[in-house]
C-alpha positions in Angstrom: 43.4 25.8 25.8 40.2 23.7 25.3 38.1 26.9 25.1 40.5 28.5 22.6 40.4 25.3 20.4 36.5 25.4 20.4 36.5 29.1 19.4 39.0 28.3 16.7 37.0 25.4 15.3 33.8 27.4 15.3 35.5 30.3 13.5 36.9 27.9 10.9 33.6 26.3 10.3 31.9 29.7 10.0 34.6 30.8 7.5 34.3 27.7 5.5 30.5 28.0 5.3 30.8 31.6 4.1 33.5 30.6 1.5 31.3 27.7 0.2 28.2 29.8 0.1 29.9 32.3 -2.1 31.9 29.6 -3.9 31.9 30.5 -7.7 32.7 26.9 -8.7 29.8 25.6 -6.6 27.5 28.0 -8.4 28.8 27.0 -11.8 28.2 23.3 -11.1 24.7 24.0 -9.9 24.1 26.0 -13.1 25.1 23.2 -15.5 22.4 22.2 -18.1 24.3 19.2 -19.6 26.6 16.5 -18.3 29.5 17.7 -20.5 29.5 21.0 -18.7 29.9 19.3 -15.4 32.7 17.1 -16.7 34.4 20.2 -18.2 34.3 22.0 -14.9 35.7 18.9 -13.1 38.5 18.5 -15.6 39.6 22.2 -15.3 39.3 22.3 -11.5 40.5 18.9 -10.2 42.9 20.5 -7.6 40.2 22.8 -6.2 37.5 20.2 -5.8 36.4 19.8 -2.2 34.2 17.0 -0.8 31.3 19.5 -1.2 32.0 20.1 -4.9 32.4 16.3 -5.6 29.1 15.5 -3.9 27.2 18.3 -5.7 28.7 17.3 -9.0 27.7 13.7 -8.7 24.2 14.7 -7.6 24.0 17.1 -10.6 24.8 14.4 -13.0 21.9 12.3 -11.7 19.5 15.3 -11.7 20.3 16.0 -15.4 19.7 12.3 -16.3 16.4 12.3 -14.2 15.0 15.2 -16.4 15.2 13.0 -19.5 12.6 10.3 -20.4 13.7 6.8 -19.5 14.6 5.8 -23.1 16.7 8.9 -23.7 18.9 8.6 -20.6 22.7 8.2 -21.2 23.8 6.6 -18.0 26.4 4.5 -19.8 28.0 7.6 -21.4 28.2 9.3 -18.0 29.7 6.3 -16.2 32.3 5.6 -18.9 33.5 9.3 -19.0 37.0 9.8 -17.7 36.0 12.7 -15.5 33.3 10.5 -13.8 36.0 8.2 -12.7 37.9 11.2 -11.4 34.9 12.3 -9.4 34.5 8.8 -8.0 38.2 8.6 -6.9 37.9 12.0 -5.3 34.7 11.1 -3.5 36.3 7.9 -2.2 39.3 9.8 -0.8 37.2 12.6 0.7 34.3 10.5 2.1 35.2 11.1 5.8 35.0 14.8 5.3 31.5 14.7 3.8 28.6 15.8 5.8 26.2 13.1 7.0 23.5 13.7 4.5 26.0 14.3 1.7 27.3 10.8 2.1 23.8 9.4 1.6 23.1 11.8 -1.4 26.3 10.7 -3.1 25.5 7.0 -2.6 22.0 7.6 -4.0 23.2 9.5 -7.0 25.8 6.9 -8.1 23.3 4.1 -7.7 20.7 5.9 -9.8 23.5 6.3 -12.4 23.7 2.5 -12.4 27.1 2.2 -10.9 27.7 -1.5 -9.9 26.3 -2.3 -6.4 29.7 -3.5 -5.2 31.7 -0.7 -6.8 34.5 0.4 -4.4 32.9 3.9 -4.0 29.5 2.4 -3.2 31.1 0.1 -0.6 33.0 3.0 1.0 29.9 5.2 1.2 27.8 2.4 2.8 30.5 1.7 5.3 30.9 5.4 6.2 27.1 5.9 6.6 27.0 2.7 8.7 29.8 4.0 11.0 27.9 7.2 11.6 24.7 5.4 12.5 26.7 3.2 14.9 28.1 6.4 16.5 24.5 7.5 17.1 24.6 10.2 14.4 21.0 10.9 13.8 20.3 11.2 10.1 17.1 13.2 9.2 14.2 11.0 8.3 14.4 11.9 4.6 18.1 11.0 4.6 17.5 7.8 6.5 14.8 6.7 4.0 17.1 7.5 1.1 19.9 5.5 2.7 17.6 2.6 3.4 16.4 2.7 -0.3 20.1 2.5 -1.4 20.7 -0.6 0.7 17.5 -2.2 -0.7 18.6 -1.5 -4.3 22.0 -3.1 -3.5 20.1 -6.2 -2.3 21.4 -5.9 1.2 18.0 -7.0 2.5 19.3 -9.0 5.4 22.5 -7.1 6.2 23.3 -5.9 9.8 23.1 -2.3 8.6 19.5 -2.8 7.4 18.9 -4.2 10.9 20.3 -1.0 12.4 18.0 1.2 10.1 15.0 -0.9 11.2 15.9 -0.4 14.9 16.0 3.4 14.3 12.7 3.3 12.4 11.2 1.3 15.3 12.4 4.0 17.8 11.2 6.9 15.7 8.0 5.5 14.1 5.6 7.7 16.0 7.4 10.8 14.7 7.1 9.8 11.0 4.4 11.9 9.5 5.3 11.7 5.8 3.8 8.7 3.9 6.6 9.0 1.2 9.3 8.5 3.8 7.4 5.7 5.6 6.7 3.9 2.3 10.3 3.9 1.4 11.4 2.7 4.8 8.7 0.0 4.8 9.9 -1.8 1.7 13.6 -1.3 2.7 13.3 -3.0 6.1 10.6 -5.6 5.2 12.9 -8.6 5.5 14.2 -7.9 9.0 11.1 -7.0 11.0 9.1 -8.9 13.5 5.4 -9.6 13.2 4.5 -7.1 15.9 6.7 -4.4 14.2 5.0 -5.3 10.9 1.6 -4.7 12.5 2.8 -1.3 13.8 4.0 -0.3 10.3 0.7 -1.3 8.8 -1.3 0.7 11.4 0.9 3.8 10.8 0.5 3.5 7.0 -3.3 3.3 7.4 -3.2 6.3 9.6 -1.1 8.5 7.3 -3.2 7.4 4.2 -6.4 8.5 6.0 -4.9 11.9 7.0 -3.7 12.8 3.5 -6.2 14.1 0.9 -3.8 13.5 -1.9 -1.3 10.6 -2.0 1.1 10.1 -4.9 0.6 6.7 -6.6 4.3 5.9 -6.1 3.8 5.8 -2.3 0.8 3.5 -2.7 2.8 1.2 -5.0 5.6 1.0 -2.4 3.1 0.0 0.3 1.8 -2.8 -2.0 5.5 -3.9 -2.6 5.9 -4.0 1.2 2.8 -6.2 1.5 4.1 -8.5 -1.3 7.5 -8.7 0.4 6.0 -9.8 3.7 3.5 -12.1 1.8 0.5 -10.5 3.3 -2.8 -9.3 1.7 -3.9 -6.8 4.3 -7.3 -5.8 2.8 -7.9 -2.4 4.5 -4.5 -1.1 3.2 -4.8 -2.7 -0.2 -8.2 -1.2 -0.7 -6.9 2.3 0.3 -4.1 1.9 -2.2 -6.5 0.8 -4.9 -8.7 3.9 -4.3 -5.5 6.0 -4.8 -4.8 4.3 -8.1 -8.4 4.8 -9.3 -8.3 8.5 -8.3 -5.0 9.0 -10.0 -5.6 6.7 -13.0 -5.1 9.5 -15.6 -1.5 9.9 -14.3 -0.6 6.2 -14.7 1.5 5.0 -17.6 2.1 1.5 -18.9 4.9 0.9 -16.5 2.9 1.9 -13.4 -0.2 -0.1 -14.6 1.8 -3.3 -15.3 3.6 -3.0 -11.9 0.2 -2.7 -10.1 -1.2 -5.6 -12.0 1.9 -7.7 -11.2 1.7 -6.9 -7.5 -2.1 -7.6 -7.4 -1.4 -11.0 -9.1 1.3 -12.0 -6.6 -0.9 -10.9 -3.7 -4.0 -12.8 -4.9 -5.9 -9.5 -5.1 -8.0 -8.2 -8.0 -10.2 -5.2 -8.7 -12.6 -5.1 -11.6 -13.0 -1.3 -11.4 -9.3 -0.8 -11.8 -9.2 -3.3 -14.6 -12.0 -1.4 -16.4 -10.1 1.9 -16.0 -6.8 0.3 -17.1 -8.4 -1.3 -20.1 -9.9 2.0 -21.3 -6.6 3.9 -20.8 -4.5 1.3 -22.6 -6.9 0.7 -25.4 -7.0 4.5 -26.1 -3.2 4.7 -26.2 -2.4 1.3 -27.8 -0.6 3.0 -30.7 2.0 4.5 -28.3 3.5 1.2 -27.4 5.9 0.4 -30.3 9.1 -0.7 -28.5 9.6 -4.2 -27.1 9.7 -3.1 -23.4 6.5 -1.2 -23.3 4.7 -3.5 -25.7 5.5 -6.6 -23.6 4.0 -4.8 -20.6 0.9 -3.8 -22.7 0.5 -7.4 -23.8 0.7 -8.5 -20.1 -1.9 -6.1 -18.8 -4.3 -5.6 -21.7 -4.2 -9.1 -23.3 -6.2 -11.1 -20.8 -9.1 -8.6 -20.7 -9.1 -7.4 -24.3 -11.9 -7.9 -26.7 -11.5 -10.1 -29.8 -10.4 -7.3 -32.1 -7.8 -5.7 -29.8 -6.6 -9.2 -28.8 -6.0 -10.1 -32.5 -4.2 -6.9 -33.0 -1.9 -7.6 -30.0 -1.1 -11.1 -31.3 -0.2 -9.8 -34.8 2.1 -7.1 -33.3 3.7 -9.7 -31.0 4.5 -11.9 -34.0 6.1 -8.9 -35.9 8.1 -7.9 -32.8 9.1 -11.3 -31.7 12.7 -11.1 -32.8 13.3 -8.0 -30.8 12.1 -9.4 -27.5 14.6 -9.9 -24.7 14.7 -13.1 -22.7 12.6 -11.5 -19.9 10.1 -10.2 -22.4 9.7 -13.6 -24.0 8.8 -15.0 -20.6 6.2 -12.3 -20.0 4.6 -12.9 -23.4 4.4 -16.7 -22.8 3.1 -16.2 -19.3 0.3 -13.9 -20.6 -0.6 -16.4 -23.4 -1.0 -19.0 -20.7 -3.3 -16.7 -18.7 -5.3 -15.9 -21.9 -5.4 -19.6 -22.8 -4.1 -18.5 -26.2 -2.5 -21.2 -28.2 -1.9 -19.1 -31.3 0.4 -21.5 -33.3 2.1 -18.7 -35.3 3.1 -16.7 -32.2 4.1 -19.8 -30.3 6.4 -20.9 -33.2 7.9 -17.4 -33.3 8.5 -17.4 -29.5 10.1 -20.9 -29.7 12.5 -19.7 -32.4 13.5 -16.7 -30.3 13.8 -18.8 -27.2 16.7 -20.8 -28.6 19.0 -17.8 -28.5 17.9 -16.9 -24.9 17.8 -20.3 -23.2 21.3 -20.2 -21.9 20.8 -16.9 -20.2 17.8 -17.9 -18.0 18.4 -18.6 -14.4 16.8 -21.6 -12.7 13.4 -20.1 -11.7 13.0 -18.5 -15.1 13.7 -21.9 -16.7 11.2 -23.6 -14.4 8.5 -21.0 -15.3 9.3 -21.2 -19.0 8.8 -25.0 -19.0 5.5 -24.6 -17.1 4.2 -22.1 -19.7 5.1 -24.2 -22.7 3.5 -27.3 -21.2 0.4 -25.4 -20.2 0.1 -24.0 -23.8 0.5 -27.6 -25.2 3.4 -26.6 -27.4 5.2 -29.7 -28.7 8.7 -29.2 -30.0 11.0 -32.1 -29.3 14.2 -30.1 -29.9 13.2 -27.4 -27.5 12.1 -29.8 -24.8 15.3 -31.7 -25.2 17.3 -28.5 -24.6 15.1 -27.6 -21.6 15.7 -31.1 -20.2 19.4 -30.8 -20.6 19.5 -27.3 -18.9 17.2 -28.4 -16.0 19.4 -31.5 -15.4 22.4 -29.2 -15.2 20.8 -27.1 -12.6 19.6 -30.2 -10.7 23.1 -31.6 -10.5 24.4 -28.5 -8.9 21.4 -27.6 -6.8 21.7 -27.7 -3.0 18.6 -25.7 -2.1 15.5 -28.0 -1.4 13.1 -25.5 -2.9 15.1 -25.4 -6.2 15.5 -29.2 -6.3 11.7 -29.7 -5.8 10.8 -27.1 -8.5 13.2 -28.8 -11.0 11.8 -32.3 -10.3 8.2 -31.0 -10.6 8.7 -29.5 -14.0 10.8 -32.4 -15.3 7.7 -34.6 -14.7 5.7 -32.2 -16.9 7.9 -32.8 -19.9 6.2 -35.2 -22.5 7.2 -38.9 -22.3 9.8 -38.1 -19.7 11.0 -41.1 -17.7 12.4 -40.8 -14.2 16.2 -41.3 -13.9 18.3 -42.5 -11.0 19.9 -39.1 -10.5 16.5 -37.6 -9.8 15.6 -40.3 -7.3 19.0 -39.8 -5.5 18.7 -36.0 -5.6 15.2 -36.1 -4.2 16.2 -38.5 -1.5 19.0 -36.3 -0.4 16.9 -33.2 0.2 13.7 -34.8 1.7 14.7 -34.2 5.3 15.1 -30.5 4.7 11.9 -30.0 2.6 8.9 -28.0 3.7 5.5 -29.5 3.0 5.1 -27.6 -0.2 8.4 -28.9 -1.6 7.5 -32.5 -0.5 4.2 -32.1 -2.3 6.0 -31.0 -5.5 8.3 -34.0 -5.4 5.4 -36.4 -4.6 3.3 -35.0 -7.5 6.2 -35.8 -9.9 6.8 -39.3 -8.4 3.1 -40.2 -8.6 3.0 -39.3 -12.2 6.2 -41.2 -13.0 5.1 -44.2 -11.0 1.8 -44.3 -13.0 3.7 -43.9 -16.3 6.2 -46.6 -15.4 3.4 -49.1 -14.5 1.7 -48.4 -17.8 4.9 -48.9 -19.8 6.4 -51.6 -17.6 9.5 -49.7 -16.8 12.0 -50.7 -14.0 11.9 -47.5 -12.0 8.4 -48.0 -10.6 9.8 -49.7 -7.4 12.3 -46.9 -6.9 9.5 -44.3 -7.1 7.3 -46.3 -4.7 10.2 -46.6 -2.1 10.9 -42.8 -2.3 7.2 -42.0 -2.0 7.1 -44.0 1.3 10.2 -42.1 2.5 8.7 -38.8 1.4 5.4 -39.6 3.3 7.4 -40.4 6.5 9.2 -37.0 6.2 5.8 -35.3 5.8 4.5 -37.0 8.9 7.6 -36.2 10.9 7.4 -32.6 9.9 3.7 -32.4 10.9 4.3 -34.1 14.3 6.9 -31.4 15.2 4.4 -28.6 14.4 3.6 -26.5 17.4 2.7 -23.2 15.8 -0.6 -23.0 13.9 0.4 -19.8 12.0 3.6 -21.3 10.7 1.7 -24.5 9.8 -1.0 -22.6 7.9 1.7 -20.6 6.0 3.3 -23.9 4.9 -0.1 -25.3 3.8 -1.0 -22.3 1.6 0.2 -23.9 -1.6 -0.1 -27.6 -0.7 -2.7 -29.6 -2.7 -3.0 -32.6 -5.0 -3.4 -36.4 -4.9 -0.5 -37.1 -2.5 -1.6 -34.5 0.0 -5.3 -35.6 -0.1 -4.5 -39.3 0.3 -1.6 -39.2 2.7 -1.4 -36.1 4.8 -4.9 -34.5 5.0 -6.1 -36.6 8.0 -2.9 -36.0 9.9 -3.1 -32.3 9.3 -6.7 -32.3 10.6 -5.4 -34.0 13.8 -2.6 -31.4 14.1 -5.0 -28.5 13.7 -7.2 -30.0 16.4 -4.2 -30.3 18.7 -3.4 -26.6 18.1 -7.0 -25.6 18.4 -6.3 -23.1 21.2 -4.1 -21.1 18.8 -7.0 -20.2 16.6 -7.5 -16.4 16.9 -9.2 -13.7 14.9 -5.9 -13.1 13.1 -5.7 -16.6 11.6 -9.3 -17.7 11.4 -9.6 -16.6 7.8 -6.5 -18.5 6.7 -7.7 -21.6 8.5 -11.1 -21.3 6.9 -9.6 -20.9 3.5 -7.6 -24.1 4.1 -10.6 -26.1 5.3 -12.5 -25.0 2.2 -9.7 -26.3 0.0 -9.5 -29.6 1.9 -13.3 -30.1 2.0 -13.1 -31.4 5.6 -16.0 -31.1 8.0 -14.3 -31.1 11.4 -16.9 -30.1 14.0 -14.4 -29.1 16.7 -12.5 -26.8 14.4 -15.7 -25.3 12.9 -17.2 -24.7 16.3 -14.0 -22.9 17.4 -13.9 -20.8 14.2 -17.5 -19.8 14.8 -17.0 -18.7 18.4 -13.8 -16.8 17.6 -15.5 -15.0 14.7 -18.5 -13.9 16.9 -16.3 -12.7 19.7 -14.0 -10.7 17.4 -16.4 -9.8 14.6 -15.3 -6.1 14.5 -11.7 -7.0 14.1 -12.2 -9.3 11.0 -12.3 -7.7 7.6 -15.7 -8.2 5.8 -14.0 -9.9 2.9 -12.5 -12.5 5.3 -16.0 -12.9 6.9 -17.2 -13.9 3.4 -14.8 -16.8 3.3 -15.7 -17.9 6.8 -19.3 -18.0 5.8 -18.4 -19.7 2.6 -16.9 -22.5 4.7 -20.0 -23.1 6.8 -22.4 -22.7 3.8 -20.4 -25.1 1.5 -20.1 -27.7 4.2 -23.7 -27.3 5.3 -22.6 -27.1 8.9 -24.5 -25.4 11.7 -22.3 -24.5 14.7 -23.7 -24.1 18.2 -25.7 -20.8 18.4 -26.1 -20.9 14.6 -28.5 -18.0 14.5 -26.1 -15.8 16.6 -23.2 -16.7 14.3 -24.9 -16.0 11.0 -26.7 -12.9 12.3 -23.5 -11.4 13.6 -21.7 -12.1 10.3 -24.6 -10.8 8.2 -24.9 -7.6 10.3 -21.2 -6.9 10.0 -21.3 -7.6 6.2 -24.4 -5.5 5.4 -22.9 -2.6 7.4 -19.8 -2.8 5.1 -21.1 -3.6 1.7 -19.0 -0.9 0.2 -15.9 -3.1 0.9 -17.1 -5.5 -1.8 -16.9 -5.3 -5.5 -20.0 -5.8 -7.6 -19.2 -9.4 -8.5 -18.2 -10.2 -4.9 -21.7 -9.2 -3.8 -23.2 -11.8 -6.1 -20.9 -14.4 -4.7 -21.7 -13.3 -1.1 -25.5 -13.4 -1.9 -25.2 -17.0 -3.2 -23.2 -18.2 -0.2 -25.9 -16.8 2.2 -28.7 -18.2 0.0 -27.2 -21.7 0.3 -27.2 -21.3 4.0 -30.8 -20.1 3.8 -30.3 -16.4 4.5 -31.6 -13.6 2.3 -30.7 -10.2 3.8 -33.2 -7.7 2.2 -30.5 -4.9 1.9 -28.2 -7.2 -0.1 -30.9 -8.9 -2.2 -32.4 -5.5 -3.2 -29.0 -4.1 -4.0 -28.1 -7.0 -6.3 -31.5 -7.3 -8.2 -31.4 -3.7 -9.4 -31.1 -2.6 -13.0 -28.1 -0.3 -12.4 -26.3 -2.9 -10.3 -26.8 -5.6 -13.0 -25.6 -3.1 -15.7 -22.5 -2.4 -13.8 -22.0 -6.1 -13.2 -22.2 -6.8 -17.0 -19.5 -4.2 -17.7 -17.2 -5.5 -15.1 -17.6 -9.1 -16.1 -16.1 -8.2 -19.5 -12.7 -7.7 -17.8 -12.7 -10.5 -15.4 -10.8 -13.8 -16.1 -12.9 -16.3 -17.9 -13.1 -18.8 -15.0 -14.3 -16.1 -12.5 -16.7 -14.7 -15.1 -18.4 -18.1 -15.6 -18.5 -18.6 -11.8 -20.2 -15.3 -11.2 -22.8 -15.8 -13.9 -23.6 -19.2 -12.6 -23.9 -18.0 -9.0 -26.2 -15.1 -10.1 -28.4 -17.6 -11.7 -28.5 -19.8 -8.6 -29.2 -16.8 -6.4 -32.0 -15.7 -8.7 -33.5 -19.2 -8.5 -33.2 -19.3 -4.7 -34.8 -15.9 -4.3 -37.7 -16.8 -6.6 -38.4 -20.0 -4.8 -37.7 -19.0 -1.2 -38.5 -15.3 -1.1 -41.5 -14.6 -3.4 -42.2 -11.5 -1.2 -39.2 -9.7 -2.9 -41.1 -10.0 -6.2 -37.8 -10.7 -8.1 -38.5 -12.1 -11.6 -36.8 -15.2 -13.0 -34.6 -13.8 -15.8 -32.2 -16.6 -16.4 -34.3 -18.8 -18.8 -32.2 -18.0 -21.8 -28.9 -18.3 -19.9 -29.9 -21.8 -18.6 -30.9 -22.8 -22.1 -27.5 -21.7 -23.5 -25.7 -23.6 -20.8 -28.0 -26.7 -21.4 -27.4 -26.7 -25.1 -23.6 -26.3 -24.8 -23.3 -29.1 -22.3 -22.2 -32.5 -23.7 -23.2 -34.7 -20.8 -24.9 -38.0 -21.8 -26.7 -40.7 -19.9 -24.0 -42.8 -18.1 -24.0 -46.6 -17.6 -25.1 -46.3 -14.0 -28.2 -44.3 -15.0 -29.0 -46.8 -17.7 -28.7 -49.6 -15.2 -30.9 -48.0 -12.6 -33.5 -47.0 -15.2 -33.8 -50.6 -16.2 -34.4 -51.5 -12.6 -36.9 -48.7 -12.1 -38.7 -50.0 -15.2 -38.9 -53.4 -13.6 -40.1 -52.1 -10.3 -42.7 -49.7 -11.7 -43.9 -51.9 -14.4 -42.7 -50.3 -17.6 -40.5 -47.7 -19.2 -43.4 -45.2 -19.4 -43.5 -44.9 -15.6 -40.0 -43.4 -15.1 -38.2 -40.5 -16.8 -34.4 -40.3 -16.9 -32.2 -37.1 -16.7 -35.0 -34.7 -16.2 -34.8 -30.9 -16.3 -37.2 -29.3 -13.8 -38.6 -25.8 -13.7 -35.7 -23.4 -12.9 -33.4 -25.9 -14.5 -32.5 -28.3 -11.9 -31.4 -31.6 -13.4 -32.5 -34.8 -11.6 -31.5 -38.4 -12.4 -34.9 -39.9 -12.4 -38.5 -38.9 -12.0 -41.7 -40.9 -11.5 -45.2 -40.3 -10.2 -47.1 -42.2 -7.5 -50.8 -41.9 -6.8 -52.2 -41.6 -3.4 -52.0 -45.3 -3.0 -48.3 -45.4 -3.9 -49.1 -46.9 -7.3 -47.0 -45.7 -10.3 -48.8 -43.5 -12.9 -47.9 -43.7 -16.6 -46.8 -40.5 -18.2 -48.6 -41.5 -21.3 -51.9 -42.3 -19.5 -51.8 -38.9 -17.8 -51.1 -37.1 -21.0 -48.0 -35.5 -19.6 -45.7 -34.2 -22.4 -42.3 -35.8 -22.8 -40.2 -33.1 -24.5 -37.1 -35.1 -25.4 -34.0 -33.0 -26.1 -30.9 -35.1 -26.7 -32.1 -37.8 -24.3 -33.4 -35.5 -21.6 -37.0 -34.6 -20.7 -37.7 -30.9 -20.2 -40.6 -29.2 -18.7 -40.4 -25.5 -19.6 -42.3 -23.7 -16.9 -43.2 -24.0 -13.2 -46.9 -23.8 -14.3 -46.5 -26.9 -16.4 -49.8 -28.2 -17.6 -48.7 -31.7 -16.7 -48.7 -30.7 -13.1 -52.4 -29.7 -13.2 -53.2 -33.0 -14.9 -52.0 -35.1 -11.9 -54.8 -36.8 -10.0 -55.5 -35.6 -6.4 -53.0 -37.0 -4.0 -50.5 -38.0 -6.7 -46.9 -37.2 -5.9 -43.8 -36.5 -8.1 -40.7 -38.4 -6.9 -37.2 -37.2 -7.7 -34.6 -39.9 -7.4 -31.0 -38.5 -7.0 -27.8 -40.5 -6.9 -25.1 -38.6 -4.8 -21.4 -39.2 -5.6 -18.5 -38.4 -3.3 -18.5 -34.8 -4.4 -21.8 -34.3 -2.5 -20.2 -35.1 0.8 -17.4 -33.6 2.8 -14.1 -35.4 2.9 -14.1 -38.9 4.4 -17.6 -38.4 6.0 -21.3 -38.9 5.3 -22.0 -35.2 5.9 -24.1 -33.8 3.0 -22.7 -30.5 1.6 -24.6 -27.3 1.0 -25.3 -27.5 -2.7 -27.1 -30.9 -2.7 -28.9 -29.9 0.5 -30.2 -26.7 -1.2 -31.2 -28.7 -4.3 -33.3 -31.0 -2.1 -34.9 -28.0 -0.4 -35.8 -26.4 -3.7 -37.1 -29.6 -5.4 -39.4 -30.0 -2.4 -40.7 -26.4 -3.0 -41.3 -27.4 -6.6 -43.6 -30.2 -5.4 -41.2 -33.2 -5.4 -40.7 -35.9 -2.8 -36.9 -36.3 -3.0 -35.0 -39.5 -2.5 -31.3 -39.0 -2.3 -29.2 -42.2 -2.6 -25.6 -41.8 -1.3 -22.8 -43.5 -3.2 -21.5 -45.2 0.0 -24.8 -47.0 0.4 -25.3 -48.0 -3.3 -21.7 -49.2 -3.7 -21.6 -51.1 -0.4 -21.2 -54.9 -0.1 -24.8 -55.0 1.2 -26.1 -54.1 -2.3 -23.6 -56.2 -4.3 -26.4 -58.1 -6.0 -29.1 -57.0 -8.4 -31.9 -58.4 -6.1 -30.6 -56.4 -3.2 -30.4 -53.3 -5.3 -34.0 -53.8 -6.5 -35.2 -54.2 -2.9 -33.3 -51.0 -1.9 -34.9 -48.9 -4.6 -38.4 -50.4 -4.0 -38.0 -49.5 -0.3 -37.0 -45.9 -0.9 -39.6 -45.3 -3.6 -42.6 -46.7 -1.7 -41.3 -46.0 1.8 -41.7 -42.3 1.5 -44.1 -40.8 4.0 
């Protein structure tokens, strides 16, 4: 009997297959060229529709929509059609008869037609597919990736069924050879994977990208989305994706470009070459963006790097289009204005007027961001801020999530003339034990501001703020003392900074990092270095461990991360044990991988090495090259203003260092005009301390003509005071020696290293540079001199100076509390130079 049943079932399936293959209705559905034709067929053949017909019909409806441009799609019409409802009911009733991949295809089609994620048909299809996976039904990899994408679009990021998909991917990862399938699976399962599985996925993606000559930009975008989801900037993979975008730039539209810019921004990655390409593409097609959706994206991408004419055109268009912007688009415009530092009053007023009709539709995080943007743009509108305060208070009262509560409290403190209220104190106190360090820092920042405001205005809430700050500090200490995983600690510390952190927690964090020193590995050495740069701490034990781990694992660490590790040692002026081995290993690794660096990054790298006293010939010759500098000029035009200024300043300092320390390279000094522009635009004046010290120097040396104040040297170093002593340590008058005093706004400037005044000095005479060093010249809570002031001393000595550096902790000590003691201190340092 069993054999006969099997023969019968085989014959039936064979017959059904033949019937379907020659099914006229199936052919008619597949031949439709408009949705109405599909609906007409469904309406006339309801009784004949099998599960195969239903699945194909729903898929055909999506395929017809897909062929249309985004703005011309009619998904609403399709979903609201009576025959669409018929198809959905039939599909729901026949789901168990559908083939495995038909279940997935049907789910995918209805979701792309914008059916609600929790529609009954969608729920039934997900449940059926899940059942089949649990029964070990092996979907093909394309079907599995499509199912995973459906779950992701339904926001089932943490559901058990996604966990099941992730398990299957884990088992079958080695067999995946299609980057499209892998990229879809990666973003779909990103929230439920372990760190080791994450590493395997990254390695597999790298492998497939290397094997493929042509990779579609969508696949690269998905890989970036995966990295953003797991909060990781994995440089090798990001760089490969960036090359794909550059190679396929001509195929990118405004939607793709704005998505890439947004992902780069969230990941903290930037690429000047991609910016240049995007700027050219968008500028050439600027007239094509006339609807609010595409224009808002154009404003976001092109605005921050546009020239003055294009920028003005964008602003004018934004004003004209303001009334048409949706709530999300208004946020994007304001965010971009903040990034551009654009306070165009006309546009701001327009945005504010539009905001009033959208305010009630914003969810909490959008409202927080909106407040930040308006405050940063210094827009003052009492009515608008009153409404924002009311809405934020509403969210605060109902908030139970510590991160949300902290975010609300932080932005409430940003509102002008806002006074702390008891509800805020109570709400903050309630969530403190559950807060991460970042959230504690947000609340502390707000409390410090309110506490200061209350003390100035003699308010009664100052004591409440102080008590809560103490409780908050206790919670921070308790959280740190429980830390036993360095990676998790560094993850928490990523966004922590500010007055409270610096004064209360920084020392404790250093102690915790030293306790966990054995957990420093090549995988977290970059993150730890970045944190130490931010905190400005010179901790020898941690720095020595970082150096040894770096040397031992140099080939595993990305060159860009090596740059930040070197930045740490260079900025702090710290030499680890085996200094030469450490720097030479890093420099060899870097110079072998210069192609990993962008043009402006090479300048920053060159400066970091120069501060440490290293000038690799291959790097110096590459930078000081006409074609390189021309490329740098072009790329600087699209970089953010702050970065642009930093790169120009570092190039000048590198040029100065090479001229002084490596004359054998024959690199000319070409920053004279740049330095003059910077000098003329600076508004610094002689401060009271300088005036006080100058009077004492006049007393010590015997007259005002023996000391110069605020002097610019050759190569544009500024020194606090300069004087000249003869070979017997007696002061020489500038007037007697006929040395020119070119006074420019209270400063004395010698224009050239071959200054005639130098030649006029008597034999054995010595120029003295007297420098006062404030706390910024030293690492945090120590007397260890940092890199920049150390380089300045080195260079001034090369320029012929004897350098006296007076630390703030000596000058401001109780030992020098009286004028007589200060005079003796200065006399000793001036005349005690050997």
